[in-house]
TORPA-4810 file (N, C-alpha, C, O; in nm, 3 decimals):
<nodes>
NODE_1_0.107_-0.105_-0.005_0.019_-0.003_-0.005_0.090_0.120_0.000_0.053_0.210_-0.075_M
NODE_2_0.203_0.142_0.089_0.278_0.222_0.096_0.345_0.288_-0.049_0.355_0.403_-0.093_G
NODE_3_0.385_0.152_-0.098_0.449_0.202_-0.245_0.367_0.223_-0.350_0.405_0.291_-0.445_V
NODE_4_0.248_0.170_-0.345_0.135_0.221_-0.459_0.069_0.348_-0.427_0.066_0.448_-0.498_R
NODE_5_0.020_0.332_-0.319_-0.073_0.460_-0.236_-0.042_0.577_-0.205_-0.076_0.681_-0.261_Q
NODE_6_0.054_0.553_-0.070_0.094_0.683_-0.028_0.177_0.748_-0.064_0.166_0.865_-0.028_L
NODE_7_0.284_0.718_-0.138_0.443_0.800_-0.195_0.374_0.821_-0.337_0.311_0.740_-0.405_V
NODE_8_0.411_0.969_-0.364_0.394_0.984_-0.503_0.552_0.974_-0.604_0.650_1.043_-0.576_D
NODE_9_0.550_0.906_-0.685_0.667_0.902_-0.745_0.742_0.756_-0.719_0.683_0.651_-0.691_G
NODE_10_0.867_0.771_-0.733_0.935_0.623_-0.770_1.023_0.615_-0.603_1.070_0.697_-0.525_P
NODE_11_1.011_0.481_-0.608_1.115_0.494_-0.451_1.256_0.419_-0.439_1.293_0.307_-0.474_I
NODE_12_1.304_0.502_-0.391_1.471_0.423_-0.398_1.500_0.319_-0.292_1.582_0.232_-0.323_D
NODE_13_1.458_0.315_-0.199_1.523_0.257_-0.086_1.367_0.202_-0.012_1.266_0.271_-0.017_L
NODE_14_1.372_0.088_0.044_1.313_0.046_0.157_1.359_0.010_0.273_1.425_-0.094_0.266_V
NODE_15_1.350_0.064_0.396_1.418_-0.023_0.513_1.308_-0.063_0.587_1.202_-0.001_0.594_L
NODE_16_1.338_-0.187_0.653_1.234_-0.298_0.757_1.311_-0.285_0.844_1.433_-0.301_0.832_S
NODE_17_1.257_-0.257_0.937_1.304_-0.253_1.077_1.325_-0.129_1.163_1.288_-0.022_1.116_G
NODE_18_1.376_-0.132_1.276_1.500_-0.199_1.317_1.390_-0.302_1.424_1.297_-0.244_1.480_V
NODE_19_1.406_-0.435_1.443_1.350_-0.555_1.476_1.437_-0.582_1.619_1.559_-0.595_1.626_N
NODE_20_1.359_-0.586_1.711_1.406_-0.659_1.838_1.447_-0.788_1.842_1.356_-0.856_1.889_A
NODE_21_1.539_-0.849_1.817_1.584_-0.968_1.793_1.682_-1.005_1.667_1.690_-0.913_1.585_G
NODE_22_1.744_-1.101_1.641_1.838_-1.121_1.513_1.718_-1.227_1.424_1.632_-1.297_1.476_Q
NODE_23_1.743_-1.213_1.297_1.693_-1.250_1.177_1.806_-1.346_1.117_1.871_-1.321_1.016_N
NODE_24_1.817_-1.457_1.196_1.924_-1.518_1.124_1.882_-1.667_1.101_1.798_-1.713_1.178_I
NODE_25_1.930_-1.742_1.009_1.908_-1.877_0.980_1.793_-1.901_0.909_1.761_-1.831_0.813_G
NODE_26_1.716_-2.012_0.955_1.579_-2.031_0.912_1.454_-1.953_0.957_1.338_-1.966_0.918_D
NODE_27_1.517_-1.852_1.066_1.439_-1.765_1.132_1.373_-1.669_1.035_1.258_-1.626_1.039_Y
NODE_28_1.469_-1.643_0.949_1.387_-1.534_0.881_1.274_-1.548_0.768_1.222_-1.460_0.699_I
NODE_29_1.251_-1.692_0.771_1.103_-1.721_0.706_0.999_-1.676_0.792_0.884_-1.708_0.759_N
NODE_30_1.018_-1.603_0.906_0.897_-1.635_1.003_0.888_-1.434_0.998_0.791_-1.359_1.016_Y
NODE_31_0.998_-1.412_0.975_1.020_-1.256_1.019_0.928_-1.148_0.973_0.904_-1.153_0.852_S
NODE_32_0.896_-1.093_1.011_0.753_-0.978_0.948_0.870_-0.861_0.891_0.840_-0.794_0.792_G
NODE_33_1.024_-0.839_0.972_1.115_-0.744_0.924_1.156_-0.807_0.799_1.153_-0.739_0.696_T
NODE_34_1.195_-0.934_0.796_1.229_-0.965_0.655_1.135_-0.963_0.561_1.150_-0.908_0.452_V
NODE_35_1.017_-1.033_0.603_0.886_-0.977_0.503_0.882_-0.873_0.427_0.887_-0.882_0.305_A
NODE_36_0.868_-0.728_0.510_0.925_-0.616_0.430_1.002_-0.544_0.337_0.985_-0.446_0.265_G
NODE_37_1.099_-0.628_0.365_1.203_-0.601_0.297_1.214_-0.685_0.143_1.279_-0.648_0.045_A
NODE_38_1.125_-0.814_0.157_1.111_-0.922_0.094_1.005_-0.838_-0.043_1.012_-0.835_-0.166_M
NODE_39_0.921_-0.784_0.049_0.806_-0.707_-0.056_0.878_-0.631_-0.122_0.887_-0.650_-0.243_E
NODE_40_0.940_-0.536_-0.065_1.026_-0.421_-0.155_1.089_-0.444_-0.244_1.084_-0.377_-0.347_G
NODE_41_1.184_-0.570_-0.224_1.237_-0.675_-0.338_1.129_-0.705_-0.443_1.112_-0.627_-0.536_T
NODE_42_1.073_-0.788_-0.433_0.949_-0.850_-0.503_0.929_-0.717_-0.646_0.948_-0.725_-0.767_L
NODE_43_0.888_-0.613_-0.564_0.890_-0.483_-0.639_0.991_-0.426_-0.715_0.956_-0.338_-0.792_L
NODE_44_1.103_-0.454_-0.710_1.204_-0.412_-0.762_1.288_-0.264_-0.709_1.356_-0.180_-0.768_G
NODE_45_1.247_-0.281_-0.577_1.300_-0.145_-0.492_1.422_-0.226_-0.404_1.412_-0.325_-0.331_I
NODE_46_1.530_-0.152_-0.437_1.648_-0.234_-0.302_1.582_-0.212_-0.153_1.532_-0.117_-0.092_R
NODE_47_1.604_-0.327_-0.131_1.534_-0.356_0.009_1.645_-0.406_0.120_1.731_-0.493_0.102_S
NODE_48_1.621_-0.328_0.244_1.736_-0.376_0.368_1.630_-0.421_0.493_1.542_-0.341_0.524_I
NODE_49_1.639_-0.548_0.560_1.611_-0.568_0.688_1.716_-0.525_0.795_1.830_-0.572_0.797_A
NODE_50_1.675_-0.441_0.873_1.777_-0.440_0.988_1.690_-0.485_1.130_1.572_-0.478_1.161_L
NODE_51_1.834_-0.542_1.207_1.776_-0.650_1.283_1.833_-0.598_1.411_1.913_-0.511_1.376_S
NODE_52_1.833_-0.607_1.544_1.913_-0.541_1.667_1.908_-0.662_1.755_1.811_-0.674_1.830_Q
NODE_53_2.007_-0.758_1.753_2.035_-0.875_1.878_2.012_-0.833_2.025_2.016_-0.714_2.054_A
NODE_54_1.996_-0.900_2.090_1.983_-0.907_2.244_1.964_-1.023_2.330_1.956_-1.134_2.277_F
NODE_55_1.958_-1.013_2.425_1.991_-1.138_2.516_1.871_-1.115_2.595_1.831_-1.015_2.654_S
NODE_56_1.807_-1.270_2.577_1.710_-1.299_2.737_1.759_-1.290_2.843_1.696_-1.245_2.939_F
NODE_57_1.875_-1.330_2.850_1.916_-1.370_2.987_1.940_-1.212_3.069_1.962_-1.219_3.190_E
NODE_58_1.936_-1.090_3.012_1.973_-0.958_3.053_1.821_-0.891_3.039_1.809_-0.772_3.009_A
NODE_59_1.735_-0.957_3.057_1.583_-0.929_3.106_1.543_-0.868_2.943_1.484_-0.760_2.936_H
NODE_60_1.572_-0.929_2.840_1.515_-0.852_2.742_1.567_-0.731_2.679_1.523_-0.687_2.573_R
NODE_61_1.699_-0.657_2.773_1.734_-0.533_2.727_1.807_-0.562_2.589_1.887_-0.646_2.548_K
NODE_62_1.724_-0.423_2.524_1.801_-0.463_2.375_1.904_-0.297_2.362_1.877_-0.180_2.389_V
NODE_63_1.983_-0.342_2.327_2.116_-0.253_2.315_2.087_-0.171_2.185_2.162_-0.189_2.089_P
NODE_64_1.990_-0.089_2.173_1.950_0.012_2.064_2.065_0.117_2.055_2.066_0.174_1.946_W
NODE_65_2.165_0.159_2.144_2.227_0.216_2.111_2.345_0.154_1.991_2.429_0.224_1.934_E
NODE_66_2.330_0.045_1.976_2.436_-0.028_1.883_2.395_0.000_1.759_2.486_0.033_1.682_T
NODE_67_2.269_-0.002_1.709_2.216_-0.023_1.586_2.217_0.158_1.553_2.236_0.209_1.443_V
NODE_68_2.189_0.233_1.685_2.166_0.391_1.627_2.317_0.473_1.588_2.355_0.575_1.531_S
NODE_69_2.369_0.367_1.654_2.536_0.428_1.626_2.601_0.362_1.501_2.666_0.446_1.439_A
NODE_70_2.604_0.250_1.449_2.654_0.195_1.340_2.562_0.186_1.208_2.612_0.199_1.096_L
NODE_71_2.435_0.164_1.225_2.365_0.173_1.100_2.376_0.254_1.008_2.371_0.209_0.894_A
NODE_72_2.395_0.405_1.029_2.412_0.486_0.927_2.558_0.474_0.813_2.560_0.515_0.697_P
NODE_73_2.671_0.408_0.886_2.760_0.413_0.840_2.777_0.266_0.762_2.860_0.258_0.672_G
NODE_74_2.690_0.144_0.802_2.655_0.023_0.744_2.560_0.038_0.642_2.579_-0.034_0.543_V
NODE_75_2.458_0.116_0.641_2.360_0.141_0.552_2.419_0.199_0.444_2.393_0.152_0.334_L
NODE_76_2.524_0.329_0.456_2.589_0.377_0.369_2.663_0.328_0.246_2.661_0.365_0.129_K
NODE_77_2.751_0.201_0.330_2.865_0.115_0.244_2.770_0.000_0.164_2.812_-0.058_0.064_S
NODE_78_2.655_-0.022_0.214_2.601_-0.170_0.141_2.508_-0.109_0.048_2.471_-0.185_-0.042_V
NODE_79_2.456_0.027_0.045_2.394_0.108_-0.040_2.510_0.103_-0.157_2.487_0.065_-0.272_I
NODE_80_2.603_0.134_-0.123_2.681_0.187_-0.238_2.724_0.009_-0.315_2.751_0.019_-0.435_G
NODE_81_2.729_-0.080_-0.282_2.749_-0.219_-0.332_2.678_-0.224_-0.488_2.566_-0.180_-0.510_L
NODE_82_2.735_-0.264_-0.556_2.675_-0.295_-0.700_2.628_-0.462_-0.683_2.713_-0.548_-0.703_D
NODE_83_2.518_-0.492_-0.654_2.454_-0.611_-0.645_2.342_-0.613_-0.745_2.288_-0.513_-0.791_L
NODE_84_2.316_-0.718_-0.768_2.181_-0.748_-0.859_2.015_-0.699_-0.779_1.962_-0.708_-0.668_P
NODE_85_1.988_-0.654_-0.891_1.872_-0.623_-0.861_1.748_-0.645_-0.758_1.678_-0.575_-0.685_K
NODE_86_1.757_-0.760_-0.787_1.668_-0.867_-0.679_1.746_-0.961_-0.557_1.723_-1.078_-0.527_D
NODE_87_1.846_-0.865_-0.498_1.912_-0.901_-0.385_1.835_-0.855_-0.265_1.812_-0.734_-0.260_T
NODE_88_1.795_-0.926_-0.175_1.756_-0.878_-0.065_1.859_-0.871_0.063_1.943_-0.961_0.066_L
NODE_89_1.860_-0.797_0.142_2.015_-0.724_0.228_1.936_-0.748_0.388_1.838_-0.681_0.421_I
NODE_90_1.991_-0.842_0.467_1.913_-0.851_0.597_2.054_-0.835_0.695_2.144_-0.919_0.709_N
NODE_91_2.043_-0.723_0.746_2.163_-0.690_0.855_2.120_-0.711_0.994_2.013_-0.679_1.045_I
NODE_92_2.230_-0.774_1.051_2.194_-0.809_1.211_2.305_-0.753_1.276_2.421_-0.784_1.251_N
NODE_93_2.267_-0.664_1.368_2.342_-0.590_1.442_2.358_-0.660_1.590_2.259_-0.686_1.658_F
NODE_94_2.497_-0.692_1.636_2.540_-0.775_1.753_2.484_-0.716_1.862_2.453_-0.599_1.838_P
NODE_95_2.453_-0.761_2.003_2.452_-0.755_2.118_2.516_-0.740_2.184_2.533_-0.826_2.270_N
NODE_96_2.595_-0.619_2.186_2.712_-0.551_2.249_2.694_-0.407_2.208_2.643_-0.363_2.105_C
NODE_97_2.754_-0.335_2.325_2.791_-0.165_2.275_2.866_-0.117_2.138_2.966_-0.187_2.121_P
NODE_98_2.854_-0.047_2.064_2.886_-0.003_1.981_3.067_-0.023_1.982_3.140_-0.073_1.897_P
NODE_99_3.095_0.028_2.093_3.242_0.033_2.094_3.301_-0.126_2.107_3.424_-0.127_2.104_D
NODE_100_3.258_-0.221_2.117_3.295_-0.362_2.098_3.294_-0.396_1.977_3.368_-0.492_1.955_E
NODE_101_3.242_-0.356_1.891_3.217_-0.400_1.718_3.347_-0.383_1.674_3.395_-0.269_1.669_V
NODE_102_3.411_-0.481_1.640_3.541_-0.448_1.553_3.505_-0.514_1.389_3.600_-0.556_1.323_V
NODE_103_3.414_-0.515_1.354_3.399_-0.495_1.178_3.253_-0.578_1.173_3.174_-0.618_1.257_G
NODE_104_3.262_-0.580_1.014_3.128_-0.624_0.923_3.199_-0.765_0.881_3.316_-0.797_0.861_N
NODE_105_3.074_-0.834_0.879_3.130_-0.978_0.832_2.988_-0.988_0.720_2.876_-0.991_0.771_V
NODE_106_3.002_-0.992_0.587_2.925_-1.052_0.477_2.921_-1.203_0.462_3.013_-1.279_0.433_V
NODE_107_2.823_-1.224_0.480_2.760_-1.406_0.463_2.649_-1.396_0.398_2.568_-1.304_0.395_A
NODE_108_2.653_-1.529_0.332_2.505_-1.605_0.321_2.413_-1.654_0.380_2.459_-1.681_0.491_T
NODE_109_2.269_-1.695_0.376_2.215_-1.718_0.433_2.193_-1.856_0.501_2.150_-1.953_0.439_Q
NODE_110_2.228_-1.856_0.640_2.239_-1.995_0.699_2.137_-2.078_0.701_2.031_-2.047_0.645_G
NODE_111_2.153_-2.212_0.774_2.062_-2.320_0.800_2.073_-2.383_0.951_2.170_-2.423_1.014_K
NODE_112_1.936_-2.377_0.981_1.951_-2.457_1.142_1.925_-2.603_1.100_1.883_-2.625_0.987_F
NODE_113_1.952_-2.718_1.199_1.930_-2.830_1.161_1.826_-2.879_1.301_1.850_-2.906_1.418_D
NODE_114_1.714_-2.875_1.225_1.588_-2.901_1.314_1.566_-3.023_1.345_1.574_-3.114_1.263_H
NODE_115_1.529_-3.043_1.502_1.472_-3.161_1.486_1.321_-3.144_1.601_1.278_-3.035_1.639_G
NODE_116_1.274_-3.250_1.631_1.134_-3.216_1.682_1.135_-3.356_1.796_1.159_-3.475_1.780_L
NODE_117_1.091_-3.264_1.930_1.100_-3.343_2.051_0.949_-3.304_2.094_0.873_-3.218_2.050_G
NODE_118_0.937_-3.395_2.190_0.771_-3.377_2.249_0.816_-3.359_2.406_0.889_-3.436_2.468_I
NODE_119_0.757_-3.243_2.456_0.790_-3.244_2.609_0.679_-3.253_2.660_0.580_-3.199_2.611_G
NODE_120_0.677_-3.333_2.785_0.578_-3.364_2.888_0.558_-3.247_3.005_0.655_-3.200_3.065_E
NODE_121_0.415_-3.205_3.033_0.382_-3.060_3.122_0.303_-3.104_3.172_0.244_-3.203_3.128_R
NODE_122_0.275_-3.047_3.282_0.147_-3.070_3.364_0.086_-2.897_3.371_0.151_-2.794_3.390_A
NODE_123_-0.108_-2.923_3.339_-0.154_-2.840_3.338_-0.225_-2.789_3.486_-0.251_-2.879_3.566_D
NODE_124_-0.251_-2.680_3.515_-0.326_-2.695_3.629_-0.361_-2.727_3.745_-0.346_-2.673_3.854_G
NODE_125_-0.425_-2.850_3.699_-0.450_-2.954_3.794_-0.344_-3.051_3.784_-0.354_-3.151_3.855_R
NODE_126_-0.243_-3.040_3.708_-0.152_-3.171_3.753_-0.166_-3.283_3.676_-0.129_-3.398_3.700_G
NODE_127_-0.234_-3.230_3.561_-0.255_-3.345_3.408_-0.176_-3.315_3.311_-0.139_-3.206_3.267_L
NODE_128_-0.148_-3.437_3.277_-0.021_-3.440_3.180_-0.066_-3.388_3.061_-0.175_-3.419_3.013_P
NODE_129_0.021_-3.299_3.003_-0.041_-3.283_2.834_0.129_-3.270_2.761_0.237_-3.275_2.819_Y
NODE_130_0.104_-3.255_2.636_0.232_-3.297_2.555_0.254_-3.156_2.461_0.157_-3.091_2.420_Y
NODE_131_0.375_-3.123_2.438_0.422_-2.977_2.342_0.549_-3.038_2.277_0.653_-3.091_2.315_W
NODE_132_0.479_-2.999_2.144_0.612_-3.030_2.030_0.704_-2.870_2.053_0.676_-2.750_2.045_L
NODE_133_0.802_-2.935_2.079_0.963_-2.880_2.065_1.037_-2.905_1.958_1.064_-3.020_1.922_E
NODE_134_1.092_-2.761_1.877_1.172_-2.744_1.802_1.312_-2.770_1.860_1.355_-2.670_1.918_F
NODE_135_1.393_-2.874_1.861_1.531_-2.892_1.914_1.628_-2.883_1.768_1.617_-2.969_1.681_I
NODE_136_1.723_-2.768_1.754_1.826_-2.766_1.713_1.937_-2.650_1.738_1.938_-2.546_1.805_G
NODE_137_2.019_-2.709_1.660_2.164_-2.618_1.703_2.191_-2.591_1.564_2.154_-2.652_1.463_E
NODE_138_2.288_-2.448_1.582_2.329_-2.400_1.440_2.433_-2.509_1.415_2.491_-2.567_1.506_P
NODE_139_2.453_-2.534_1.284_2.577_-2.610_1.214_2.662_-2.513_1.224_2.639_-2.394_1.245_P
NODE_140_2.789_-2.580_1.203_2.956_-2.532_1.231_2.954_-2.420_1.117_2.899_-2.415_1.007_A
NODE_141_3.025_-2.343_1.176_3.035_-2.248_1.062_3.015_-2.238_0.949_3.064_-2.318_0.869_H
NODE_142_2.932_-2.130_0.909_2.900_-2.139_0.778_2.911_-1.989_0.703_2.842_-1.896_0.744_Q
NODE_143_3.009_-1.973_0.583_3.021_-1.844_0.526_2.918_-1.772_0.499_2.932_-1.661_0.449_P
</nodes>
């Protein structure tokens, strides 16, 4: 709707995000942030999904200062790349302060090795029920 109804004239760039949480591996298939960039790409517009990693163990504190500090420079360098028109770009910023970031890595889309488990749980009355659980570890380093 935004591309066809809300904006007069051509659109040069679609930025989707910034999403709280990484969009990596197979998880990009379920990401609204990546879907927004995918829609732009399908319409022939250069599109970039942006995500900021965070830690559940740190009470879900998202280090927004990292993406705020680094995104302008990263976007400038990515926009300057000569990529095929139908290339979707997905950028994930790390879960650390910006001064701890030592560089950028360009990588292809990774894949997780998913398995399926069944976990037994108890409801509020103490009766058992079963829950499907995805079990998986990222494979060894992928370029």
